[in-house]
All heavy atoms as an XYZ file, in Angstrom:
657
protein
N      36.445     51.959    178.005
C      36.219     53.384    177.965
C      37.020     53.938    176.764
O      38.134     53.622    176.531
C      36.764     54.073    179.240
C      36.711     55.544    179.156
S      37.175     56.376    180.724
C      38.917     55.900    180.829
N      36.343     54.811    175.995
C      36.972     55.462    174.859
C      37.801     56.618    175.379
O      37.344     57.463    176.125
C      35.907     55.948    173.915
C      36.448     56.634    172.683
O      37.602     57.013    172.611
N      35.614     56.714    171.690
N      39.093     56.688    175.019
C      40.007     57.715    175.491
C      39.541     59.108    175.068
O      39.837     60.088    175.771
C      41.425     57.445    175.085
C      42.417     58.228    175.988
C      41.659     57.758    173.627
C      43.815     57.741    175.921
N      38.779     59.193    173.998
C      38.291     60.503    173.538
C      37.028     60.953    174.263
O      36.614     62.095    174.101
C      37.990     60.479    172.022
C      39.268     60.313    171.217
O      40.336     60.744    171.641
O      39.182     59.755    170.121
N      36.388     60.064    175.030
C      35.126     60.393    175.650
C      35.332     61.021    177.013
O      35.311     60.334    178.041
C      34.237     59.128    175.808
C      32.855     59.450    176.334
O      32.471     60.609    176.359
O      32.176     58.442    176.692
N      35.527     62.356    177.064
C      35.766     62.990    178.320
C      34.514     62.997    179.201
O      34.600     63.126    180.384
C      36.315     64.427    178.144
C      35.289     65.325    177.430
C      37.664     64.446    177.460
C      35.703     66.769    177.423
N      33.371     62.814    178.596
C      32.108     62.795    179.356
C      31.945     61.495    180.086
O      31.163     61.396    181.053
C      30.904     63.068    178.485
C      30.966     64.478    177.858
O      31.374     65.392    178.526
N      30.572     64.568    176.617
N      32.646     60.451    179.698
C      32.550     59.159    180.378
C      33.428     59.059    181.594
O      33.360     58.069    182.321
N      34.242     60.060    181.872
C      35.131     60.028    183.022
C      34.436     60.533    184.258
O      33.480     61.313    184.142
C      36.380     60.877    182.708
C      37.213     60.345    181.564
C      38.333     61.311    181.255
C      37.755     58.978    181.807
N      34.895     60.188    185.435
C      34.233     60.687    186.669
C      34.328     62.176    186.746
O      35.254     62.791    186.251
C      35.090     60.049    187.799
C      35.989     59.109    187.194
C      36.052     59.356    185.684
N      33.309     62.776    187.345
C      33.305     64.227    187.467
C      34.342     64.687    188.549
O      34.727     63.866    189.377
C      31.920     64.770    187.866
S      31.349     64.263    189.474
N      34.829     65.900    188.454
C      35.875     66.340    189.364
C      35.503     66.150    190.850
O      36.338     65.897    191.691
C      36.072     67.831    189.035
C      35.661     67.902    187.584
C      34.552     66.909    187.442
N      34.197     66.322    191.153
C      33.786     66.157    192.559
C      34.024     64.750    193.054
O      34.405     64.535    194.193
C      32.305     66.553    192.723
C      32.007     68.027    192.412
C      31.881     68.331    190.923
O      31.783     67.409    190.103
O      32.018     69.544    190.577
N      33.787     63.770    192.178
C      34.010     62.372    192.594
C      35.468     62.099    192.736
O      35.915     61.336    193.597
C      33.420     61.447    191.506
C      31.908     61.482    191.468
O      31.285     61.943    192.464
O      31.363     61.069    190.440
N      36.299     62.727    191.884
C      37.732     62.523    191.917
C      38.272     63.119    193.276
O      39.135     62.557    193.896
C      38.444     63.170    190.738
C      38.066     62.395    189.459
C      39.937     63.220    190.938
C      38.525     63.031    188.201
N      37.738     64.286    193.672
C      38.195     64.984    194.858
C      38.045     64.099    196.104
O      38.838     64.257    197.028
C      37.451     66.292    195.070
N      37.153     63.176    196.112
C      36.981     62.300    197.260
C      38.183     61.328    197.364
O      38.467     60.848    198.424
C      35.660     61.542    197.190
C      34.484     62.463    197.300
C      33.162     61.700    197.140
O      33.210     60.432    197.095
O      32.174     62.359    196.985
N      38.783     61.060    196.243
C      39.842     60.050    196.236
C      41.259     60.626    196.144
O      42.226     59.942    196.485
C      39.657     59.064    195.023
C      38.420     58.209    195.174
C      38.216     57.391    193.981
N      37.514     58.207    193.006
C      37.170     57.807    191.797
N      37.474     56.621    191.409
N      36.526     58.612    190.998
N      41.394     61.839    195.654
C      42.683     62.441    195.526
C      42.681     63.876    196.084
O      41.615     64.370    196.489
C      43.207     62.385    194.100
C      43.409     60.980    193.589
C      42.245     63.169    193.168
N      43.796     64.495    195.972
C      43.905     65.859    196.505
C      42.991     66.845    195.747
O      42.630     66.648    194.604
C      45.349     66.347    196.436
O      45.679     66.581    195.068
N      42.676     67.926    196.428
C      41.876     68.982    195.797
C      42.592     69.572    194.579
O      41.957     69.955    193.597
C      41.591     70.052    196.852
N      43.920     69.681    194.682
C      44.691     70.223    193.570
C      44.548     69.364    192.325
O      44.457     69.876    191.189
C      46.180     70.392    193.960
C      46.410     71.445    195.021
C      46.301     70.884    196.450
O      46.139     69.678    196.629
O      46.352     71.718    197.357
N      44.625     68.087    192.516
C      44.432     67.127    191.410
C      43.080     67.368    190.767
O      42.972     67.429    189.530
C      44.634     65.725    191.856
C      44.541     64.690    190.794
N      45.606     64.201    190.126
C      43.459     64.126    190.228
C      45.198     63.352    189.217
N      43.904     63.251    189.262
N      42.048     67.419    191.553
C      40.720     67.575    191.051
C      40.552     68.876    190.286
O      39.875     68.934    189.250
C      39.682     67.509    192.174
N      41.205     69.935    190.789
C      41.176     71.204    190.123
C      41.815     71.162    188.757
O      41.272     71.641    187.746
C      41.813     72.306    190.968
C      41.922     73.690    190.372
C      40.467     74.244    190.139
C      42.677     74.626    191.284
N      42.983     70.530    188.675
C      43.678     70.381    187.397
C      42.859     69.546    186.414
O      42.718     69.934    185.240
C      45.100     69.765    187.561
C      45.735     69.463    186.244
C      45.967     70.729    188.363
N      42.234     68.485    186.888
C      41.400     67.682    186.020
C      40.248     68.491    185.454
O      39.934     68.456    184.288
C      40.859     66.407    186.770
C      39.797     65.658    185.981
C      42.011     65.480    187.075
N      39.641     69.277    186.355
C      38.467     70.094    185.903
C      38.910     71.128    184.878
O      38.197     71.362    183.882
C      37.828     70.760    187.140
N      40.023     71.757    185.116
C      40.544     72.777    184.185
C      40.876     72.150    182.820
O      40.519     72.716    181.759
C      41.798     73.461    184.750
C      41.536     74.338    185.945
C      40.751     75.580    185.577
O      40.873     76.098    184.421
O      39.982     76.081    186.442
N      41.541     71.001    182.820
C      41.909     70.381    181.561
C      40.680     69.922    180.807
O      40.536     70.100    179.580
C      42.843     69.175    181.791
C      44.280     69.593    182.119
C      45.070     68.347    182.518
C      44.928     70.322    180.968
N      39.720     69.313    181.486
C      38.464     68.894    180.836
C      37.696     70.056    180.286
O      37.109     69.976    179.232
C      37.620     68.074    181.806
C      38.235     66.711    182.071
C      37.349     65.878    182.979
N      37.973     64.628    183.262
C      37.529     63.748    184.184
N      36.466     64.072    184.895
N      38.146     62.614    184.388
N      37.702     71.177    181.023
C      37.019     72.372    180.556
C      37.688     72.882    179.257
O      37.029     73.259    178.299
N      39.029     72.906    179.258
C      39.764     73.349    178.093
C      39.506     72.414    176.856
O      39.322     72.892    175.752
C      41.258     73.422    178.386
N      39.510     71.176    177.157
C      39.223     70.192    176.068
C      37.827     70.332    175.493
O      37.603     70.331    174.295
C      39.402     68.719    176.567
C      40.871     68.341    176.873
C      40.902     66.997    177.569
C      41.712     68.338    175.581
N      36.872     70.564    176.379
C      35.482     70.756    175.935
C      35.367     72.049    175.149
O      34.693     72.102    174.087
C      34.519     70.848    177.142
N      36.053     73.127    175.565
C      36.069     74.373    174.778
C      36.662     74.180    173.406
O      36.150     74.735    172.413
C      36.751     75.480    175.563
C      35.913     76.011    176.774
C      36.534     77.256    177.382
N      37.901     77.017    177.921
C      38.121     76.479    179.114
N      37.145     76.101    179.901
N      39.384     76.339    179.513
N      37.723     73.469    173.335
C      38.353     73.189    172.042
C      37.383     72.412    171.148
O      37.205     72.757    169.955
C      39.624     72.416    172.183
S      40.988     73.323    172.941
N      36.769     71.399    171.675
C      35.807     70.571    170.904
C      34.628     71.408    170.483
O      34.237     71.379    169.301
C      35.339     69.395    171.738
C      34.465     68.409    170.958
C      34.101     67.203    171.761
O      34.956     66.678    172.493
O      32.968     66.737    171.625
N      34.076     72.192    171.374
C      32.945     73.073    171.025
C      33.311     74.155    170.091
O      32.509     74.670    169.346
C      32.334     73.673    172.325
C      31.666     72.647    173.187
O      31.325     71.570    172.720
N      31.598     72.951    174.490
N      34.605     74.523    170.070
C      35.086     75.580    169.156
C      35.417     75.022    167.783
O      35.908     75.760    166.917
N      35.270     73.711    167.584
C      35.513     73.114    166.309
C      36.980     72.792    166.015
O      37.348     72.518    164.913
N      37.812     72.779    167.078
C      39.207     72.461    166.836
C      39.327     70.925    166.735
O      38.813     70.224    167.572
C      40.089     73.008    167.999
C      39.995     74.472    168.088
C      41.526     72.549    167.839
C      40.678     75.097    169.270
N      40.020     70.482    165.733
C      40.186     69.075    165.430
C      40.876     68.338    166.597
O      41.795     68.906    167.183
C      41.012     68.961    164.160
C      41.246     67.504    163.795
O      40.300     66.842    163.387
O      42.432     67.102    163.860
N      40.369     67.156    166.931
C      40.949     66.392    168.052
C      42.439     66.082    167.819
O      43.228     66.084    168.739
C      40.187     65.114    168.286
C      38.844     65.342    168.931
C      38.139     64.039    169.185
C      36.795     64.248    169.831
N      36.122     63.014    170.153
N      42.814     65.872    166.601
C      44.211     65.546    166.306
C      45.094     66.751    166.612
O      46.191     66.594    167.153
C      44.418     65.102    164.860
N      44.600     67.935    166.349
C      45.334     69.131    166.628
C      45.487     69.310    168.160
O      46.576     69.610    168.699
C      44.668     70.411    166.019
O      44.654     70.197    164.647
C      45.429     71.662    166.389
N      44.405     69.133    168.873
C      44.417     69.256    170.340
C      45.389     68.227    170.924
O      46.209     68.546    171.792
C      42.991     69.067    170.909
C      43.033     69.038    172.427
C      42.060     70.194    170.456
N      45.303     67.004    170.447
C      46.199     65.957    170.974
C      47.669     66.276    170.718
O      48.547     66.109    171.577
C      45.843     64.588    170.392
C      44.511     64.124    170.823
O      43.995     64.546    171.870
N      43.913     63.209    170.109
N      47.960     66.790    169.542
C      49.379     67.143    169.173
C      49.859     68.239    170.110
O      51.006     68.204    170.588
C      49.465     67.576    167.715
N      49.037     69.263    170.370
C      49.420     70.325    171.263
C      49.618     69.823    172.697
O      50.594     70.215    173.351
C      48.429     71.507    171.186
C      48.681     72.539    172.266
C      48.405     72.148    169.823
N      48.700     69.006    173.138
C      48.862     68.426    174.483
C      50.194     67.698    174.637
O      50.902     67.845    175.626
C      47.720     67.516    174.813
C      46.374     68.158    175.093
C      45.227     67.134    175.148
C      46.434     68.979    176.411
N      50.502     66.840    173.639
C      51.771     66.095    173.717
C      52.952     67.022    173.641
O      53.939     66.872    174.434
C      51.824     65.047    172.558
C      50.787     63.971    172.844
C      53.218     64.478    172.416
C      50.601     62.989    171.667
N      52.928     68.028    172.808
C      54.032     68.971    172.643
C      54.247     69.748    173.920
O      55.399     70.093    174.318
C      53.785     69.942    171.500
N      53.187     70.064    174.658
C      53.325     70.791    175.916
C      53.744     69.895    177.052
O      54.445     70.273    177.954
C      51.999     71.484    176.241
C      51.652     72.662    175.360
C      52.629     73.811    175.512
O      53.055     74.080    176.643
O      52.963     74.414    174.486
N      53.242     68.631    177.027
C      53.505     67.724    178.136
C      54.890     67.073    178.134
O      55.512     66.890    179.183
C      52.417     66.606    178.134
C      52.503     65.594    179.238
C      52.364     66.223    180.601
C      51.397     64.569    179.075
N      55.345     66.680    176.916
C      56.623     65.918    176.893
C      57.806     66.667    177.512
O      58.532     66.049    178.312
C      56.922     65.514    175.441
C      56.215     64.222    175.008
C      56.503     63.957    173.551
C      56.626     63.070    175.860
N      58.022     67.938    177.230
C      59.158     68.605    177.895
C      59.039     68.641    179.439
O      60.038     68.497    180.128
C      59.141     70.018    177.285
C      58.410     69.918    176.027
C      57.385     68.798    176.210
N      57.828     68.757    179.905
C      57.595     68.734    181.378
C      57.899     67.389    181.942
O      58.479     67.294    182.999
C      56.150     69.134    181.660
C      55.820     70.576    181.293
C      54.294     70.785    181.446
N      53.883     72.101    181.007
C      53.706     73.123    181.856
N      53.824     72.932    183.158
N      53.355     74.296    181.369
N      57.507     66.332    181.265
C      57.794     65.002    181.730
C      59.244     64.713    181.729
O      59.806     64.159    182.692
C      57.051     63.944    180.869
C      55.545     63.908    181.020
C      54.918     62.963    179.989
C      55.143     63.460    182.408
N      59.948     65.063    180.643
C      61.391     64.851    180.538
C      62.105     65.626    181.639
O      63.044     65.104    182.271
C      61.903     65.212    179.132
C      63.452     65.214    179.115
C      61.352     64.289    178.104
N      61.667     66.828    181.894
C      62.275     67.642    182.980
C      62.092     66.996    184.310
O      62.970     66.994    185.159
C      61.698     69.043    182.960
C      62.376     69.978    183.922
O      63.644     70.018    183.890
O      61.691     70.653    184.678
N      60.936     66.427    184.508
C      60.619     65.793    185.822
C      61.226     64.409    186.026
O      61.709     64.084    187.078
C      59.093     65.707    186.012
N      61.248     63.605    184.964
C      61.628     62.177    185.108
C      62.802     61.745    184.266
O      63.233     60.577    184.337
C      60.393     61.280    184.751
C      59.190     61.650    185.587
C      58.136     62.261    185.013
C      59.144     61.354    186.938
C      57.007     62.592    185.799
C      58.075     61.691    187.724
C      56.987     62.319    187.157
O      55.910     62.663    187.885
N      63.330     62.632    183.454
C      64.467     62.289    182.611
C      63.983     61.566    181.359
O      62.942     60.965    181.307
N      64.806     61.645    180.299
C      64.403     61.056    179.025
C      64.218     59.549    179.090
O      63.283     59.005    178.488
C      65.531     61.447    178.066
C      66.656     61.919    178.926
C      66.105     62.327    180.233
N      65.037     58.848    179.843
C      64.889     57.369    179.895
C      63.645     57.013    180.722
O      62.965     56.044    180.343
C      66.134     56.703    180.492
C      67.367     56.821    179.633
C      68.594     56.178    180.341
C      67.152     56.182    178.275
N      63.358     57.733    181.748
C      62.133     57.438    182.528
C      60.899     57.657    181.673
O      60.004     56.823    181.689
N      60.861     58.748    180.900
C      59.691     59.004    180.089
C      59.602     57.969    178.972
O      58.518     57.436    178.690
C      59.790     60.467    179.504
C      58.656     60.704    178.497
C      59.724     61.470    180.610
N      60.741     57.633    178.356
C      60.713     56.656    177.279
C      60.218     55.311    177.788
O      59.430     54.623    177.110
C      62.118     56.481    176.672
N      60.625     54.918    178.988
C      60.159     53.655    179.537
C      58.659     53.644    179.754
O      57.981     52.656    179.457
N      58.141     54.696    180.383
C      56.704     54.746    180.647
C      55.906     54.804    179.372
O      54.907     54.117    179.247
C      56.388     55.978    181.595
C      54.886     56.226    181.662
C      56.973     55.760    182.933
N      56.375     55.584    178.396
C      55.664     55.660    177.137
C      55.723     54.320    176.395
O      54.702     53.937    175.728
C      56.203     56.753    176.221
C      55.922     58.145    176.704
C      56.599     59.203    175.782
C      54.457     58.456    176.833
N      56.775     53.579    176.508
C      56.882     52.245    175.924
C      55.879     51.272    176.548
O      55.181     50.526    175.874
N      55.777     51.346    177.865
C      54.830     50.479    178.579
C      53.386     50.862    178.191
O      52.532     49.981    177.971
C      54.990     50.613    180.095
C      56.266     49.998    180.568
C      56.477     50.250    182.082
O      55.756     51.027    182.700
N      57.482     49.618    182.663
N      53.145     52.160    178.134
C      51.797     52.617    177.746
C      51.469     52.162    176.316
O      50.378     51.664    176.046
C      51.712     54.151    177.832
C      50.384     54.803    177.413
C      49.237     54.286    178.262
C      50.523     56.304    177.488
N      52.401     52.307    175.398
C      52.158     51.882    174.027
C      51.892     50.413    173.911
O      50.983     49.962    173.204
C      53.384     52.243    173.135
N      52.601     49.624    174.695
C      52.386     48.157    174.677
C      51.014     47.854    175.243
O      50.259     46.986    174.683
C      53.487     47.436    175.506
N      50.597     48.534    176.313
C      49.289     48.297    176.869
C      48.154     48.648    175.878
O      47.235     47.866    175.703
C      49.133     49.095    178.192
C      47.727     48.986    178.759
N      47.278     47.900    179.394
C      46.731     49.895    178.769
C      46.038     48.102    179.770
N      45.693     49.313    179.392
N      48.330     49.779    175.249
C      47.302     50.252    174.283
C      47.245     49.211    173.119
O      46.161     48.826    172.673
C      47.620     51.665    173.756
C      46.709     52.010    172.598
C      47.429     52.676    174.893
N      48.386     48.816    172.603
C      48.470     47.877    171.493
C      47.766     46.553    171.809
O      47.154     45.944    170.947
C      49.886     47.677    171.047
N      47.889     46.130    173.049
C      47.349     44.820    173.454
C      45.874     44.898    173.808
O      45.161     43.938    173.621
C      48.106     44.279    174.630
C      49.552     43.904    174.293
C      50.371     43.527    175.537
O      49.831     43.576    176.651
N      51.583     43.188    175.329
N      45.391     46.047    174.321
C      44.065     46.076    174.864
C      43.081     46.855    174.061
O      41.884     46.752    174.262
C      44.124     46.690    176.267
O      44.578     48.035    176.229
N      43.501     47.628    173.068
C      42.608     48.448    172.295
C      41.836     47.585    171.297
O      42.423     46.691    170.715
C      43.376     49.549    171.580
C      42.481     50.610    170.974
N      41.900     50.480    169.747
C      42.068     51.786    171.466
C      41.158     51.531    169.484
N      41.274     52.364    170.510
N      40.539     47.842    171.137
C      39.725     47.018    170.213
C      40.235     47.035    168.785
O      40.044     46.079    168.061
C      38.316     47.597    170.288
C      38.313     48.649    171.305
C      39.724     48.846    171.787
N      40.907     48.098    168.357
C      41.420     48.143    167.017
C      42.889     47.733    166.949
O      43.623     48.217    166.098
N      43.315     46.916    167.873
C      44.757     46.567    167.954
C      45.314     45.941    166.663
O      46.492     46.114    166.398
C      44.972     45.603    169.134
N      44.477     45.306    165.907
C      44.979     44.656    164.671
C      45.048     45.644    163.496
O      45.570     45.318    162.450
C      44.104     43.501    164.264
O      42.760     43.970    164.046
C      44.106     42.413    165.346
N      44.554     46.903    163.713
C      44.572     47.864    162.623
C      45.721     48.818    162.856
O      46.168     49.057    163.966
C      43.278     48.671    162.674
C      41.963     47.868    162.540
C      40.789     48.770    162.703
C      41.915     47.143    161.222
N      46.236     49.388    161.779
C      47.314     50.424    161.899
C      46.779     51.675    161.281
O      45.968     51.672    160.345
C      48.612     49.999    161.191
O      48.317     49.776    159.829
C      49.182     48.742    161.854
N      47.288     52.809    161.801
C      46.901     54.116    161.258
C      48.151     54.937    161.078
O      48.948     55.046    162.033
C      45.950     54.815    162.215
C      45.499     56.161    161.783
C      44.520     56.752    162.689
N      44.328     58.133    162.378
C      43.643     58.994    163.099
N      43.114     58.590    164.232
N      43.505     60.257    162.766
N      48.320     55.493    159.896
C      49.518     56.273    159.684
C      49.128     57.621    159.105
O      48.169     57.852    158.599
C      50.451     55.571    158.699
C      50.874     54.226    159.306
C      51.934     53.566    158.423
O      52.600     54.209    157.612
N      52.133     52.331    158.603
């Protein structure tokens, strides 16, 4: 699955069957906001930067800096190993 392909993800109704209604609502709201940004011509890199800037302080507040660093390190390792462009670098 392409991480940029929000249309390839399950619809909120399908998610609601597996998780809480609140989770499904948040997923629907975020996907709607992402679609509005894309339809409004906002560059994906800008949207991603804003998402990270808004999310990181919340994660650090909830899990502490070491907890967040550990999870992000694991995520980075997983992406580096499993992404089809793993041998390419982008700067």
